[in-house]
DRENZARO-966380 format. One line per 2 residues: their letters; for each residue x negated, y, z of N, C-alpha, C. Coordinates in pm, whole numbers. Last residue first. Layout:
N
A> X/Y/Z/X/Y/Z/X/Y/Z | ...
// end
This chain:
237
VT> -2918/-8101/1075/-2884/-8181/940/-2927/-8348/985 | -2756/-7869/1179/-2838/-7966/1192/-2766/-8057/1100
RI> -2784/-7548/1146/-2774/-7599/1062/-2818/-7731/1146 | -2703/-7269/1383/-2806/-7393/1341/-2761/-7485/1293
NH> -2554/-6960/1317/-2544/-7071/1334/-2652/-7143/1317 | -2575/-6638/1487/-2654/-6731/1398/-2622/-6869/1423
DY> -2396/-6349/1516/-2377/-6524/1545/-2442/-6565/1446 | -2367/-6059/1671/-2423/-6111/1516/-2459/-6276/1613
IV> -2163/-5804/1792/-2180/-5979/1818/-2259/-5989/1697 | -2155/-5463/1925/-2144/-5580/1781/-2208/-5680/1841
VH> -2019/-5213/2099/-2028/-5357/2097/-2050/-5422/1956 | -1972/-4914/2257/-1994/-4972/2158/-2077/-5107/2150
VH> -1908/-4882/2518/-1899/-4782/2444/-1909/-4826/2302 | -1787/-5140/2715/-1885/-5051/2650/-1876/-4927/2557
LD> -1521/-5242/2814/-1662/-5209/2889/-1729/-5169/2848 | -1291/-5227/2636/-1336/-5092/2751/-1424/-5117/2850
TQ> -1361/-5291/2298/-1406/-5295/2460/-1381/-5195/2528 | -1386/-5403/1985/-1312/-5291/2041/-1323/-5319/2200
LF> -1639/-5539/1822/-1551/-5583/1948/-1502/-5434/1970 | -1770/-5689/1535/-1767/-5570/1569/-1627/-5567/1687
TR> -1946/-5927/1415/-1824/-5921/1485/-1843/-5766/1537 | -2124/-6109/1157/-2159/-5987/1238/-1989/-5963/1239
SS> -2338/-6381/1123/-2226/-6336/1095/-2222/-6196/1185 | -2521/-6681/929/-2501/-6559/1029/-2371/-6464/973
DE> -2602/-6790/724/-2547/-6850/845/-2557/-6771/927 | -2828/-6530/598/-2792/-6651/543/-2683/-6740/708
GP> -2736/-6204/666/-2804/-6299/622/-2735/-6420/657 | -2553/-5990/716/-2590/-6020/845/-2740/-6132/803
GS> -2573/-5734/487/-2484/-5862/511/-2588/-5887/618 | -2633/-5360/557/-2606/-5519/463/-2506/-5646/519
SP> -2550/-5160/650/-2501/-5133/535/-2570/-5247/413 | -2615/-5205/940/-2455/-5215/867/-2460/-5201/764
DV> -2884/-5456/1024/-2859/-5301/968/-2719/-5324/894 | -2938/-5677/1103/-2849/-5659/1196/-2869/-5495/1128
SL> -3010/-6019/1001/-3058/-5865/991/-2935/-5782/1046 | -3220/-6280/1039/-3059/-6225/1084/-3107/-6075/1108
IK> -3365/-6505/872/-3348/-6394/883/-3198/-6317/962 | -3518/-6829/955/-3406/-6746/884/-3372/-6628/983
KD> -3605/-7048/1067/-3670/-6945/1002/-3616/-6798/929 | -3521/-7214/1307/-3478/-7228/1092/-3550/-7148/1028
RK> -3584/-7142/1507/-3582/-7259/1457/-3593/-7310/1313 | -3615/-6891/1517/-3765/-6972/1563/-3739/-7105/1533
NK> -3456/-6588/1368/-3511/-6728/1411/-3609/-6822/1434 | -3580/-6310/1318/-3666/-6440/1295/-3636/-6535/1376
FL> -3420/-6015/1265/-3471/-6104/1402/-3483/-6226/1285 | -3539/-5632/1175/-3496/-5788/1205/-3538/-5925/1260
LG> -3489/-5289/1110/-3468/-5382/1242/-3401/-5560/1171 | -3576/-5237/778/-3485/-5210/910/-3518/-5290/1017
NP> -3651/-5309/559/-3510/-5323/526/-3484/-5273/694 | -3942/-5317/603/-3872/-5200/514/-3749/-5189/497
DE> -4063/-5425/956/-4002/-5444/785/-3904/-5324/678 | -4124/-5333/1192/-4204/-5295/1110/-4138/-5308/925
YL> -4006/-5517/1345/-3931/-5413/1351/-4020/-5348/1265 | -3881/-5849/1413/-3959/-5816/1281/-3906/-5632/1270
VE> -3889/-6087/1672/-3869/-5907/1635/-3959/-5886/1526 | -3817/-6413/1671/-3921/-6311/1705/-3859/-6158/1615
FN> -3575/-6564/1922/-3564/-6483/1788/-3728/-6398/1782 | -3586/-6771/2133/-3512/-6815/2004/-3548/-6723/1889
PS> -3763/-6683/2351/-3754/-6790/2295/-3697/-6845/2167 | -3830/-6353/2215/-3751/-6410/2294/-3803/-6560/2264
SN> -4033/-6066/2175/-3964/-6182/2135/-3887/-6288/2243 | -3950/-5759/2237/-3974/-5840/2335/-3922/-5961/2225
SV> -3969/-5374/2291/-3864/-5474/2206/-4011/-5584/2257 | -3879/-5011/2388/-3939/-5137/2412/-3893/-5245/2311
SV> -3842/-4706/2448/-3876/-4801/2299/-3967/-4910/2377 | -3757/-4408/2639/-3865/-4536/2622/-3786/-4621/2517
QT> -3616/-4186/2620/-3708/-4221/2483/-3776/-4356/2480 | -3497/-4074/2826/-3623/-4091/2861/-3695/-4103/2710
KW> -3248/-4100/2713/-3270/-3984/2767/-3399/-4012/2804 | -3183/-4331/2602/-3192/-4221/2487/-3229/-4106/2578
NY> -3355/-4644/2589/-3328/-4553/2704/-3294/-4387/2605 | -3391/-4958/2418/-3382/-4737/2387/-3280/-4705/2472
FC> -3465/-5252/2357/-3394/-5157/2450/-3459/-5026/2415 | -3471/-5621/2186/-3472/-5427/2166/-3444/-5369/2299
LD> -3455/-5854/2365/-3503/-5835/2243/-3547/-5705/2191 | -3524/-5769/2697/-3448/-5789/2601/-3495/-5801/2484
ST> -3639/-5605/2914/-3696/-5778/2856/-3579/-5842/2747 | -3502/-5374/2931/-3645/-5362/2893/-3716/-5523/2874
GP> -3141/-5410/2895/-3233/-5404/2967/-3414/-5406/2911 | -2826/-5415/2840/-2951/-5454/2815/-3103/-5355/2833
VL> -2562/-5502/3067/-2626/-5407/2973/-2771/-5471/2898 | -2282/-5650/3183/-2371/-5662/3093/-2432/-5558/3025
RK> -2148/-5557/3495/-2163/-5549/3306/-2296/-5573/3312 | -2026/-5760/3789/-2101/-5723/3654/-2105/-5695/3532
KG> -1745/-5866/3825/-1845/-5815/3917/-1992/-5755/3871 | -1637/-6002/3643/-1596/-5839/3647/-1708/-5790/3760
SF> -1654/-6265/3631/-1615/-6240/3695/-1524/-6070/3703 | -1853/-6248/3411/-1733/-6347/3410/-1587/-6276/3515
YP> -2079/-6154/3567/-2016/-6104/3434/-1888/-6125/3419 | -2095/-6332/3759/-2053/-6221/3809/-2035/-6150/3668
EF> -2195/-6623/3614/-2032/-6588/3678/-2038/-6476/3727 | -2422/-6606/3501/-2300/-6548/3406/-2207/-6566/3493
DQ> -2753/-6580/3572/-2618/-6653/3628/-2531/-6533/3558 | -2995/-6608/3356/-2943/-6574/3452/-2787/-6627/3456
TK> -3146/-6787/3185/-3266/-6701/3291/-3185/-6639/3373 | -2962/-6899/3011/-3061/-6977/3049/-3145/-6917/3161
LR> -2832/-6672/2902/-2743/-6741/2951/-2841/-6857/3044 | -3033/-6533/2783/-2972/-6479/2924/-2907/-6600/2981
HA> -3035/-6670/2571/-3185/-6681/2632/-3152/-6643/2774 | -2805/-6708/2440/-2839/-6797/2433/-2965/-6837/2568
YD> -2836/-6384/2364/-2725/-6428/2490/-2767/-6557/2538 | -3077/-6122/2323/-3038/-6302/2323/-2955/-6331/2421
IY> -2948/-5819/2281/-2977/-5908/2351/-2968/-6048/2324 | -3076/-5478/2197/-3006/-5621/2137/-3037/-5750/2267
GS> -2903/-5133/2339/-3024/-5245/2309/-2927/-5396/2230 | -2911/-4869/2444/-2856/-4944/2362/-2967/-5046/2351
VE> -2825/-4588/2668/-2914/-4708/2645/-2830/-4761/2566 | -2791/-4268/2876/-2748/-4326/2751/-2848/-4466/2689
QG> -2748/-4232/3232/-2852/-4221/3048/-2788/-4324/2973 | -2641/-4283/3431/-2577/-4215/3378/-2662/-4226/3255
LT> -2773/-4469/3612/-2782/-4316/3612/-2740/-4237/3545 | -2693/-4704/3543/-2624/-4689/3711/-2688/-4541/3672
NH> -2648/-4627/3172/-2661/-4761/3312/-2644/-4670/3418 | -2404/-4687/2912/-2433/-4640/2997/-2507/-4673/3128
DR> -2418/-4847/2607/-2374/-4771/2693/-2441/-4715/2783 | -2431/-5039/2312/-2441/-4916/2324/-2381/-4871/2476
IF> -2536/-5377/2247/-2420/-5323/2366/-2517/-5146/2328 | -2563/-5685/2035/-2597/-5533/2094/-2460/-5439/2159
IV> -2663/-5988/2102/-2534/-5906/2152/-2605/-5735/2127 | -2696/-6282/1901/-2771/-6169/1934/-2666/-6066/1954
ST> -2686/-6627/1949/-2607/-6480/1938/-2712/-6419/1986 | -2703/-6951/1813/-2769/-6852/1887/-2693/-6683/1849
MK> -2547/-7276/1826/-2548/-7101/1782/-2660/-7026/1896 | -2625/-7484/1941/-2562/-7459/1804/-2582/-7374/1715
GS> -2691/-7479/2215/-2789/-7485/2121/-2753/-7462/1930 | -2535/-7489/2445/-2551/-7638/2354/-2701/-7601/2255
RN> -2520/-7230/2497/-2572/-7344/2530/-2639/-7414/2565 | -2405/-7139/2235/-2511/-7088/2318/-2572/-7190/2397
AE> -2099/-7340/2275/-2249/-7332/2154/-2368/-7274/2151 | -2030/-7208/2533/-2084/-7307/2487/-2195/-7328/2413
ER> -1996/-6950/2470/-2106/-6938/2565/-2112/-7089/2564 | -1830/-6786/2282/-1956/-6829/2223/-2041/-6910/2344
EA> -1615/-6735/2436/-1594/-6804/2281/-1715/-6872/2270 | -1706/-6579/2617/-1658/-6706/2659/-1641/-6774/2586
LA> -1753/-6384/2486/-1890/-6395/2508/-1803/-6541/2528 | -1483/-6255/2387/-1600/-6298/2287/-1705/-6381/2340
KL> -1413/-6218/2619/-1362/-6303/2580/-1401/-6362/2513 | -1573/-6021/2691/-1552/-6105/2790/-1491/-6245/2694
FN> -1435/-5779/2499/-1552/-5832/2483/-1607/-5966/2608 | -1175/-5785/2576/-1253/-5832/2406/-1328/-5916/2403
DK> -1042/-5841/2845/-1072/-5785/2788/-1142/-5857/2673 | -953/-6076/3009/-872/-5969/2960/-933/-5898/2876
LE> -979/-6345/3204/-1065/-6304/3109/-954/-6192/3023 | -996/-6563/3445/-895/-6481/3374/-952/-6391/3305
KG> -1206/-6853/3463/-1188/-6727/3423/-1071/-6676/3382 | -1235/-7117/3393/-1150/-7088/3470/-1092/-6925/3514
AS> -1544/-7098/3275/-1456/-7191/3272/-1377/-7113/3399 | -1797/-6955/3247/-1691/-6856/3208/-1571/-6922/3243
AL> -2020/-7107/3264/-1943/-6976/3391/-1817/-6911/3358 | -1995/-7429/3195/-1959/-7287/3145/-1915/-7208/3250
TV> -2189/-7679/3191/-2110/-7601/3301/-2095/-7455/3246 | -2151/-7953/2999/-2208/-7835/2970/-2116/-7728/3072
PR> -2198/-8297/3057/-2107/-8210/2988/-2177/-8075/3020 | -2482/-8480/2893/-2431/-8412/3062/-2315/-8314/2991
SR> -2623/-8544/2673/-2474/-8633/2655/-2409/-8559/2808 | -2910/-8428/2686/-2783/-8388/2583/-2624/-8455/2573
NY> -2932/-8535/2921/-2944/-8416/2929/-2835/-8377/2825 | -2972/-8791/2828/-2927/-8776/2932/-2865/-8623/2951
LA> -3158/-8800/2659/-3077/-8830/2612/-2919/-8793/2727 | -3393/-8702/2776/-3335/-8566/2691/-3201/-8650/2702
NT> -3452/-8912/2936/-3370/-8776/3033/-3305/-8672/2936 | -3479/-9097/2766/-3425/-9101/2860/-3355/-8989/2926
KA> -3765/-8944/2667/-3641/-8991/2595/-3524/-9049/2672 | -3910/-8996/2918/-3875/-8878/2883/-3770/-8890/2769
VE> -3933/-9258/3005/-3867/-9169/3062/-3826/-9053/2994 | -4098/-9315/2759/-3920/-9363/2715/-3856/-9291/2826
AA> -4318/-9211/2813/-4263/-9124/2659/-4054/-9242/2702 | -4354/-9326/3007/-4334/-9219/3056/-4284/-9163/2887
LA> -4453/-9586/2905/-4310/-9589/2987/-4288/-9435/3042 | -4625/-9500/2729/-4531/-9563/2654/-4393/-9573/2760
AA> -4870/-9471/2939/-4768/-9362/2830/-4668/-9433/2752 | -4892/-9716/3025/-4839/-9582/3124/-4820/-9462/3041
KR> -4988/-9837/2825/-4836/-9924/2894/-4761/-9796/2987 | -5208/-9738/2754/-5111/-9717/2688/-4978/-9758/2781
EQ> -5351/-9750/3033/-5317/-9632/2949/-5183/-9639/2869 | -5334/-10061/3027/-5316/-10003/3132/-5220/-9842/3084
FE> -5520/-10091/2786/-5394/-10183/2780/-5303/-10085/2922 | -5773/-9975/2897/-5674/-9921/2777/-5551/-9966/2780
ER> -5818/-10138/3101/-5841/-10017/3115/-5711/-9956/3027 | -5885/-10363/2937/-5783/-10385/3055/-5699/-10221/3091
SL> -5908/-10329/2637/-5996/-10326/2751/-5864/-10330/2857 | -5793/-10456/2342/-5783/-10335/2439/-5846/-10393/2555
VT> -5984/-10563/2067/-5883/-10613/2167/-5917/-10467/2246 | -6119/-10658/1788/-6054/-10537/1824/-5935/-10566/1934
GK> -6240/-10998/1763/-6195/-10883/1735/-6141/-10769/1802 | -6267/-11216/1950/-6209/-11242/1840/-6162/-11105/1787
HG> -6459/-11078/2138/-6501/-11217/2029/-6402/-11260/1919 | -6390/-10985/2323/-6424/-10876/2202/-6413/-11008/2085
HE> -6312/-10995/2589/-6467/-10964/2535/-6519/-10960/2409 | -6097/-11137/2577/-6111/-11016/2623/-6233/-10892/2619
VV> -6105/-11378/2430/-6081/-11229/2389/-6068/-11195/2457 | -6219/-11504/2663/-6310/-11484/2546/-6280/-11367/2385
KR> -6075/-11487/2866/-6220/-11406/2891/-6282/-11411/2741 | -5893/-11672/2747/-5846/-11527/2793/-5977/-11404/2775
AL> -6007/-11880/2775/-5930/-11844/2639/-5949/-11654/2628 | -6029/-11931/2998/-6178/-11916/2935/-6144/-11847/2810
ER> -5797/-11937/3102/-5930/-11819/3161/-6020/-11812/3106 | -5701/-12194/2978/-5628/-12075/2924/-5738/-11944/2960
SK> -5879/-12457/2837/-5889/-12371/2963/-5821/-12204/2881 | -6002/-12549/2559/-5895/-12633/2690/-5897/-12557/2863
LY> -6104/-12452/2389/-6143/-12426/2519/-6131/-12508/2603 | -5965/-12649/2169/-6133/-12646/2227/-6200/-12575/2353
YK> -5749/-12586/2195/-5759/-12716/2205/-5918/-12754/2192 | -5688/-12284/2212/-5679/-12399/2344/-5688/-12528/2313
DT> -5776/-12195/2001/-5876/-12175/2100/-5832/-12310/2229 | -5586/-12323/1799/-5704/-12353/1786/-5797/-12328/1910
PT> -5411/-12192/1857/-5383/-12321/1921/-5515/-12393/1912 | -5503/-11846/2008/-5443/-11947/1917/-5445/-12030/1951
VK> -5460/-11556/2189/-5516/-11684/2187/-5459/-11772/2088 | -5311/-11310/2207/-5408/-11338/2114/-5495/-11469/2060
SD> -5139/-11345/2403/-5083/-11301/2266/-5200/-11343/2185 | -5310/-11356/2617/-5235/-11497/2597/-5199/-11437/2424
LY> -5343/-11070/2633/-5461/-11152/2619/-5412/-11292/2578 | -5089/-11018/2732/-5148/-10929/2604/-5246/-11024/2545
DE> -5051/-11122/2992/-4998/-11200/2865/-5011/-11146/2738 | -5249/-11031/3131/-5284/-11117/3080/-5231/-11191/2976
YE> -5160/-10749/3170/-5281/-10771/3089/-5295/-10884/3045 | -4755/-10802/3161/-4923/-10782/3242/-5031/-10792/3138
KF> -4583/-10735/2990/-4565/-10699/3127/-4698/-10666/3188 | -4561/-10648/2675/-4631/-10716/2778/-4572/-10664/2908
QA> -4416/-10490/2485/-4357/-10602/2494/-4419/-10714/2624 | -4577/-10285/2472/-4455/-10283/2558/-4401/-10394/2543
TS> -4773/-10278/2327/-4817/-10307/2445/-4678/-10293/2497 | -4844/-10324/1995/-4768/-10232/2091/-4803/-10312/2230
DT> -5149/-10186/1803/-5078/-10312/1838/-5016/-10214/1976 | -5313/-9992/1711/-5203/-9969/1650/-5050/-10103/1737
FR> -5598/-9805/1813/-5544/-9920/1825/-5351/-9916/1790 | -5653/-9528/1849/-5700/-9617/1711/-5611/-9752/1698
AT> -5589/-9473/2122/-5533/-9415/1976/-5526/-9511/1860 | -5822/-9634/2207/-5667/-9696/2234/-5603/-9628/2103
AS> -6048/-9489/2160/-6043/-9614/2094/-5855/-9682/2103 | -5972/-9260/2220/-6005/-9238/2109/-5982/-9383/2069
SL> -5720/-9280/2471/-5893/-9268/2491/-5852/-9256/2352 | -5493/-9051/2582/-5546/-9206/2587/-5656/-9156/2499
EM> -5331/-8890/2877/-5370/-8846/2739/-5431/-9043/2710 | -5008/-8900/2977/-5142/-8959/3001/-5207/-8946/2871
M> -4729/-8658/3037/-4769/-8817/2999/-4986/-8797/2933
// end
């Protein structure tokens, strides 16, 4: 969006209602001006040169007009994207495993922002090494094609770019904050994830509750050694 000058930013009059700069100037001309000046052009010049107080210059008017148009386009695009049906990678798939069914049940909510789920997986990588980690499901959905996962062509496993990753063979440990969660790994209560939208804490400690507006689901699955899904619901007030 075009940056407004300080003089324009201080001017509170709306330009959206005026098609041209001349229309804007006309709105500042009074019946008295018309009576004494006898000329619309002359009245406009008097207004434009500031004899009637603070008035936008032609350049400032055009800046505000362009900024208003850009804001309107952005608003329209946002409404369009919000109303567009979400394309689900799980749609039409025959899902037999509990884990894939659980992912499918949460896909729309994670894509639309109603929910942010954290998936804990412990399994073995392609080298046979035991690995475990926490995955920001909503972020993965935005950055990866999940059709191969729901089709059974690929297995979802944690990696070094996820929220947390640990290789039990090499002892490589990595943590990364995501667009949805901040990783808090030095807290006395153990590993925590802070939701960036509502600032609420998600706890993965099995001996305590998961936190406000959050739930924990243990899953039996044939695809992984151990799976837990933590769901954090985003309240919209």
